[in-house]
C-alpha positions in Angstrom: 0.0 0.0 0.0 1.4 3.4 -1.0 1.6 5.8 2.0 0.1 9.2 1.8 2.5 12.2 1.7 0.9 13.5 4.9 2.0 10.3 6.7 5.6 10.8 5.6 8.3 12.9 7.3 7.8 16.7 6.5 9.9 18.2 3.7 12.2 21.0 4.8 11.9 23.0 1.4 8.9 21.7 -0.4 9.9 23.5 -3.6 12.6 20.8 -4.1 10.4 17.9 -3.6 10.5 14.6 -1.6 13.1 13.0 -3.8 15.8 15.7 -3.1 14.8 15.6 0.6 15.3 11.8 0.6 18.8 12.1 -1.0 19.9 14.6 1.5 18.5 12.6 4.5 20.3 9.6 3.1 23.5 11.6 2.7 23.4 12.8 6.4 23.0 9.2 7.5 26.2 8.0 5.8 28.7 7.3 8.6 31.9 7.7 6.6 32.8 11.4 6.2 34.5 10.9 2.8 31.6 9.0 1.4 29.2 11.5 2.8 31.1 14.3 1.0 31.0 12.5 -2.3 27.3 11.9 -2.0 26.7 15.6 -1.1 28.6 16.6 -4.3 26.6 14.2 -6.4 23.4 15.7 -4.9 24.7 19.2 -5.7 25.2 18.1 -9.4 21.7 16.6 -9.6 20.2 19.8 -8.2 22.2 21.9 -10.6 20.6 19.9 -13.4 17.1 20.0 -12.0 17.3 23.7 -11.0 19.7 25.5 -13.3 18.5 28.9 -11.9 20.4 28.2 -8.7 23.7 27.9 -10.6 25.6 31.2 -10.7 28.1 32.4 -13.2 31.0 30.0 -13.9 29.2 27.1 -12.3 29.0 28.7 -8.9 27.1 26.2 -6.6 26.9 28.5 -3.6 23.2 28.8 -3.6 22.8 25.0 -4.1 25.1 24.3 -1.1 23.0 26.7 1.0 19.8 24.8 0.0 21.4 21.5 0.7 22.4 22.7 4.2 19.0 23.9 4.9 17.3 20.7 3.6 19.6 18.7 5.9 18.4 20.9 8.8 21.9 22.0 9.2 23.0 18.5 10.2 25.2 17.7 7.1 28.8 17.3 8.4 31.0 17.7 5.4 33.8 20.0 4.1 31.7 22.4 2.1 33.5 24.0 -0.9 32.2 27.4 0.1 30.9 29.3 3.0 27.3 28.1 3.5 24.3 29.6 5.4 23.9 28.6 9.0 20.8 28.3 11.3 22.0 31.4 13.1 22.4 33.5 9.9 19.1 32.2 8.5 17.0 32.9 11.5 19.0 35.4 13.5 18.0 36.1 17.1 16.4 39.6 17.3 18.1 42.1 19.6 16.4 42.6 22.9 14.3 45.7 22.9 15.0 47.8 26.0 11.8 48.3 27.9 11.7 51.3 30.3 9.3 50.6 33.1 9.4 54.0 34.7 6.5 54.7 37.1 3.4 56.5 35.9 1.3 58.6 38.3 -1.9 57.7 36.6 -2.0 54.8 34.2 -5.3 55.9 32.5 -3.5 58.9 31.0 -0.6 57.1 29.8 3.1 58.1 29.4 2.5 60.3 26.3 0.4 62.7 28.2 3.0 63.1 30.9 5.7 63.9 28.2 3.4 66.4 26.5 2.6 68.2 29.7 6.3 68.4 30.5 7.0 70.1 27.1 4.1 72.4 27.1 4.8 73.5 30.8 8.2 74.8 29.7 7.0 76.8 26.8 6.9 80.6 26.7 3.5 82.1 27.6 1.3 82.8 24.6 -1.6 81.7 22.4 0.1 78.5 21.2 0.8 77.3 24.8 -2.8 78.1 25.7 -4.2 76.1 22.8 -2.0 73.1 23.6 -3.0 73.2 27.2 -6.6 73.2 26.2 -6.1 70.2 23.9 -4.3 68.3 26.6 -6.9 69.0 29.2 -9.7 68.0 26.9 -7.8 64.8 25.9 -7.2 64.0 29.5 -11.0 64.2 30.1 -11.7 61.9 27.2 -9.1 59.4 28.6 -10.7 59.6 32.0 -14.2 59.0 30.6 -13.0 55.7 29.1 -12.4 54.5 32.6 -15.4 56.2 34.2 -18.5 56.2 32.1 -20.6 57.9 34.8 -18.9 61.1 34.4 -15.6 63.0 35.3 -15.0 65.9 37.6 -13.3 68.8 35.6 -11.6 69.9 38.8 -9.9 66.5 39.1 -8.6 66.8 35.6 -7.2 70.3 36.2 -5.7 69.2 39.5 -3.9 66.3 37.7 -2.8 68.7 35.0 -1.2 71.0 37.8 0.4 68.0 39.4 1.9 66.7 36.2 3.4 70.2 35.4 4.9 70.6 38.8 2.5 73.6 39.4 3.5 75.4 36.2 0.0 74.9 34.6 -2.5 76.0 37.2 -6.1 76.5 35.9 -9.0 77.6 38.1 -12.0 75.0 37.9 -14.4 77.8 38.5 -13.5 79.8 35.4 -11.9 77.1 33.1 -14.6 74.9 31.9 -14.0 71.8 29.8 -16.4 70.5 27.1 -18.9 67.8 27.9 -18.4 64.6 26.0 -21.1 62.2 25.3 -21.0 58.7 23.9 -22.4 58.8 20.3 -25.3 56.4 19.9 -25.2 54.7 16.5 -28.1 55.6 14.3 -30.0 52.6 12.9 -30.4 53.3 9.2 -33.6 51.9 7.6 -33.1 49.1 5.2 -33.7 50.2 1.7 -36.5 48.3 0.0 -35.8 46.9 -3.4 -38.3 47.8 -5.9 -40.0 44.9 -7.6 -39.6 44.9 -11.4 
């Protein structure tokens, strides 16, 4: 009974087919290093005939040797005639991304708001600074509403703004009013009736 391909050992590079995979697997299993090397060179010649696009100028087999090493799952122990790709070069380990876990006063505002407030607090007085303060304060209210659907006290927002800026931005809650934000209710659109012809 012929076995299904799904029952067989998986192929490393399916584009080269099961026969090439079988030849390379056999080559890896040869105990004698000299015989193993001869076998690998024979496989390289077969692959060059089957896949001529892999052969470089002047019969350069570098790409073929790379493919053979990958097909062998990097287990083929021979004296390769050129420098071949290794598992580390094929799948390099990514560099560790530095993660700064500096403390945040209020997590619901996030780190970006803290940085923006620091920048704006050090700006020269003027219309641009006033506009930016207003935008930040209103954005802080929106962020707070995400965590507290019932409502937000404007005085609390302005107090947090003052705290973040080290007292440089001090707005009076009696005179500085923030906009009211309401959750938009989606409008149900009536289904259009198709006219009968």
